[in-house]
N, C-alpha and C positions, 0 to 999 in steps of 0.2 A: 636581086638588084643590090649593088654594092653600097658601102657606107661612104659618106662624104668625108674627105680629109679635114681634120680640125684646122689645118693650116690655111684653108680657103675662107674660114670664118674669122672676122676681125672684130675689134672693139675692146674697150676697157670697162664699160659699164653695162648693166643689163639692157638698157635701152639701145646702146650702140651694137651690142651683140645681136639682139633681136632684129634690129634694122639691117644688119649685115646678112642674116639668114633670109629675111624677106626679100632683100635685093637679089640674092642667089636664086630664090624661087622665081621671082619675076623675070629674070634673065634666062630662065630655063636651065641653069646650071645645077639646080636641084629639082628632081622629078618626084611626082607623087609616089609614095611607098618607099622612097630612099631613106635609109637610116642616118640619123645625125650622130655625131660622136657622143660617147658616154659623158656625163657631166664631169666626172673626174678628169678624163682625158682632155676635154675642152678647157677646163680651168687651168690645168698644167700648161697646155700649149699657149694659152693667152696670158698666163701669169696673173690670173685673177683669183679671188677667193671662190671656193666651191659654191657658196651661197649666191654669188653673182651669176654664175652659170645657171643655177637652178632658177633664179628669178627671170633670166632671159627666156628659158624654155617655158616657164609658166606664162609669161606674156604671150609667147607665140601660140601656146595652147589656147589661151583665152581668145585670141584673134582667129582661131580656127586654122592657123597656118600649119600646125603640126598636131600629131596625135600622140599623147603620152601612153605607153603601153606597159608601165611598170618595169618588171625585169626584162621584158622583151625590148625595152629601149624606147626611143622617141623617133618617129618617122614623119616625113613630109605628108601632109594631108592631101587627099585628092579633092576634086571639086564635086561634091555630092549634088545630085539633082535636087532642086528646091521645089517642094510641092506647091502647087498653085491652086487658089480657090476658083470655083466656077466652071472648070472644064477638066477633061481628062487629057493630059499631054500625050502626044503620039508615043505609043510603046509602053504606056504605064501598065497595061495588062500583062506585058511580057514578064514583069517581075513576079507576077502571081501565077500565071499559067501560060508559059511560052508556046505551048502546043495548040492554043486556042486562037483562031483569027480574031483580030480586034473588032471587025465590023459585025460580028455575030453577037456581041455583048450588049445588054441593056445597061446603060450607065446610071448608077444610083449614087454617084459621088459628087455631083455637080454643086449642090447647094444653091441652085438658081431659082428665082421666082418663076411662077407660071406666066407665060406671056399673055394669056387670055385674061389674067387678073391685074394687068398693068393698065392704068387709064390711058385712053387715047389722047395724045398730046396735040393733035391737029386742031381741035376747037380753040385751044388757048393760044395758038400761034398768031392769030390776027392781032392780039393785044400786045405782042412782044416787041414789034418794031416801033420805034419812036425816034426822037432826035438822037444823034450820035452822042455817046458819052466820051468825054475828053479827059486827059490827064489832069489831076488835081481835084476832080470832083469826088463826092462821097463814094466810098467803095461798096457800100451796101445800098441797093435800090430802096427808096423810102417805103414803098408799099410792102416789099418783102421783109424789110426790117421790122415793121410794125407786126406783121404776122409772126415772124420768128421770135420776137420778144414774148409775145403771148404764148407761143409754143413752149418755151423753156421756163417762163416765169414761175409756174407752180412747183418746179422741181430743183431750183437752185437753192442754196442755203438761205434760211430765213433772214431777212434783213440785208442780204448781200447786195452790193452794188455791182451787178453783173455787166460785163462788157461783152459785146458780140464780135465774132470774127467769122468770116466765111472762107472755106477752103475747098479744094477740088476733091471732095469725098472725105470719109472718116479716116481712112488710112493716111491720107495726106495731112490731116489735122494732127493725128497722133505722132507722125514722124516729125512734124514741125514743132510740136509742143515739147517732145523729148530733146530735140536738137537745141531748142531755146533754153532748156533748163539744165542740161547735162553736158559733160565732156566725156571723151572716150574713156572706157574702163569703169565709168560709174555704173552702179548696180540698179537694176529695174526689177521690181516684183511683178511677175506675170502669172496668170492662171495656168495650171497644169492639169489636164491638157488645155491647149490654148489655140485661139484663132490663128490660122496660118500666116496672115499678113502681119500680125503683131510679132510673131517669131522672126519673120524676115526683117521687119523694121529694126528690131533690137540687134539682130545679128549684123546687119549691114551698117548700122550706126556705130558698131564697135563697143556697145554696152554689154555689161554682164547680166544675164538673165538669172534671176533667183526664182525657182519654181515655188508656187503656192498651190497646194492641193485644192481641188474642187470636188465637193460632194454633191448630193442631190439638192442642197440648199445654196450652192454657190461657193465662193471663196471661203476657206476655213479660217476662223480667228487665230488658231494656233499657228497655222502656216503663215498668215500675214505677220503675226508677231515675230516669228523666227526670221522672216525676210527683212523686217525693219531693224531687228537687232543685228542682222548681218550687214547692215549698211545701205539698204535700198533707199535711193533718193527720189524714186518715183514709183507709183503703183498704177498699173493699167488693169482695169476691171470691167466686167460686163454685168450690170445689175440684173438684167433679165434676158432670157433666151440665150444663155451663154453658148457660144459656139466652140466646141462641138457637142457639149453635154445636154443642152436645153435647160440647164438649171436657172432658176430665178430666185432672187433673195426674198425671203419673208421678212416681216418687220423685226422679228426676234434676232435673226442672223444679222440684219443690217445694223441693229443697235449694238450687237457684239463687236462688229467691225469698227463702228464709230468709236467705241470705247478703246479699242486697240490703237486707233489713229490719234486719239486725244493726246497721247504723249509725244506725237511727232507732227506738230501743226505745220511745219514748213516742208514736209514731204509733198511733192506734187502728186495729187490723186486725179487720174484721168478716168472718167466714167464713160464708156463707149456704149451708148444706148442705141445701137444701130437698128434694132428691130422696132422700136417706138410704136407707131400706129398699129402695127401688125400684132403686137404682143397681146396675149390674153391675161397677162399678169400686171399688177400695179407696179409703177416705178418706185423703187425705194433706194434712196441715196445712202452712201456710207460716209458722206462728208458732213461732219458736225458743224454747228454754228460757229465754233471758234477756230475752225481750220483756215489756214491762211492762203494755201495754194491749191487750187482745184480747177478742173475743167469738165464740163458736160458736153459731149460730142453727139450730135444727132445728124444722120445722113438721110437723104431721100431715096437712096438707091434701091432698097428692098421693095418699096411700094410704088415708086415712079420709074424704076428701071435702072440697071447699072450704068447705062450710057448717060444718064443725067447726073453728072459728077458734081455734087453739091452737098456740103455739110455745114451745119451751123454749130459753132463752138461758143458756149458761154463760159467765161472765166472770171476769176478775181482780177481787179484792175492791174496789179503788178504783173501777173502772168500774161495779160493782154498786151502790155507794153513790150514784154520780151518777144511775144509772138509777132507783134507788128514789126519789130526789128528783124526777126527771122524772115518775114515775108518781103521786106523792103528791097533786098538786093535782086530779087527775081520778079515773079508774078505777084503784083501788089493787090490784085483783086480777082474775084471770079466774075466771068462775063455777066454783064447786066442782062443780056438776052436770056441766059440760063436762069437767072434769078426771076425775071418776069415770067418766064415760061412755067417754072415751078409754082410761082405764086398764083398764076392763072388757073392751073390745074387744081391747086389746093383750096381754091375758093369755090370750085364747082361742086355742087351737091351730088351730082351723079358720080363724079370721080371719087368723092369721099365715101359714098355708099359702096362703090366697087372695092375700095381699099378695105373697108370694114368686112365685106364678104370674103376678101382674100385672107384676112387674118382668121376668120372662122373656118375657111376651107383648109388652111394649113394645119390648124389645130385638130379639126375633125379627121383628116387623113392620117395624122400622126397617131391619134387615139385609135382609129380603126386598125392601123398596122400593128400597134402595140398589142391590141386585143388578139389579132390573128396570130402573132408570134407567141404570145403567152399561151394561147390554146394549144400550140404545138410544143409547149414545154420550154420555150425560150422567154423567160419572164422579162418584160420590158416596161419601164416607166415612160409615159408619153413625153413629158417635158414640154418646152415651148420652143418655137423657132421653125426654121425651114426643114430641119432634118431630125432623125431619130438616132439616139445613142444606144446601141444594142450590146449588152454583155454576152460574151460567148465563153464556153467552158475550157477552151484551149487557146493557144496563141492565135491571134486574129489573122495573121498572114496565112496560116494553114487553112482556116475557115474560108478566107477570101479566095484562096487558090481553088478550093473545092467549089465555091460558088461560081467562079469564072468558068469552070468546066460545065456548070449547069446553066450558063448563059447570063450571069449577072456580074457587073463590074462595080466594086464597092471600094470605099476608102477604109483603111484600117486605122485604129487609134494611134499607131506608131507615128503617123505623119504629124500628129498634133502634140507630140511630146517635146518637152524642152531639152531633155538630156538624151542624146543619141545612144548612149550606152545603158539606158534604163532597161528594166525587164521588159520582154515583149508584151505589147498591149493585148488585152483580152476584150477589146471593144471594136465594133464596126460603126461607122457613121453612114447612114442611109438617107437619101432624099427620096421620099416615097409619095409626095403629094400628087403626082400625075399618074399614079397607078390606080386602075379600076379595081372593083371588088375581086374579080376572078384573078387578076394579076397579083393582088395582095395575098390571096390564099396560096397561089403557086410559090410566091417568094417565101412565105412563111414555111411551107413544106420543104422547100429546097434549103432554106437556111437551117432548119432543124436537122435535116439529114446531113448537111455539111458540118454542123457542129458535132454530130455524133461520129462522123466518118473516121 
């Protein structure tokens, strides 16, 4: 594919040059893979300083519009497939084992809860319907608000005057929080590896993701410190059942992270406690008493089902005001019918007992799978959450391809990485809670063989 002529690109500033290139891409005059002019050539053609051309290409690379390849030049980026949580997109298996029919594979990549462990919503439906809710009324149903405040009260900063906001799920809350606090090109500290939806939210918002490594205890203090020193204006973290690693913060690690944040009290810290009731670990916040901007997000999706899109966000008052402004142009509240339905289920003792059993079940199956794998020579730490984070001795894509030939469809750690040009991942994420003992033994044997192949 040929190189675009420098003469078709216009502009006198980095912003104008970048906008010109984006316009050419949008009109189809530049195609994926096509080479852009060298920086020196472009600068001479436009009569600008070489640094201006460099800055334009840097902007485009940050936006994902181009790919910088060093001496190989700069090329127009393609549209890479974006990994989705909860299901296997049609054809995903073909990137692993194109010779294996998709319908023959057991999908271990979903991250979905077990349907049998989601409470029946039908008994609560009778109490949902009441008088119509009209414009101008309180956006939070009074009964649900009282329940939600009790839910978050023990875990917000001591003495904080927490404000409550409802959104259509945790991902919606995080997107709105970032949009209310940041502008395009602002930096966000994200866990690496990271939850797929957080990666997409930051990418689509035009923010710069700064990776913070995650170890067995969660986000690392040195990584967080480096991200803050690099200019991160927001931090998105998962205090427990980190997805995909299953790491949960201990009190020692949480204290270390609070100490790092103490020097940055105005950085927005978003704690995504998505697993809440299902977690077997205590909640430990990284927000210290003096921190000024914070948000605690809790969704009901993992224990009441993904279709009940409802999340509670507790924030400091200033962040709540910004979030309210962000909500005002569009959907100003979450349906009161959904609020009443969730409240009705969460007051039912049988439903709460089922949720508790669900948390025990996911933890027990992860522990059993980790033991089976370890017995086969693949040492695994169970962690917390819906899935298992499995280290493998060679690139995960190679192991995943071999597993596909043996009938298993898995996710590799590459999908959860923030930097596409990072070293190939050596981890798999497996959702195993619906496998019986015999299936777990077969999976362990197949995975060990695939790792050795």
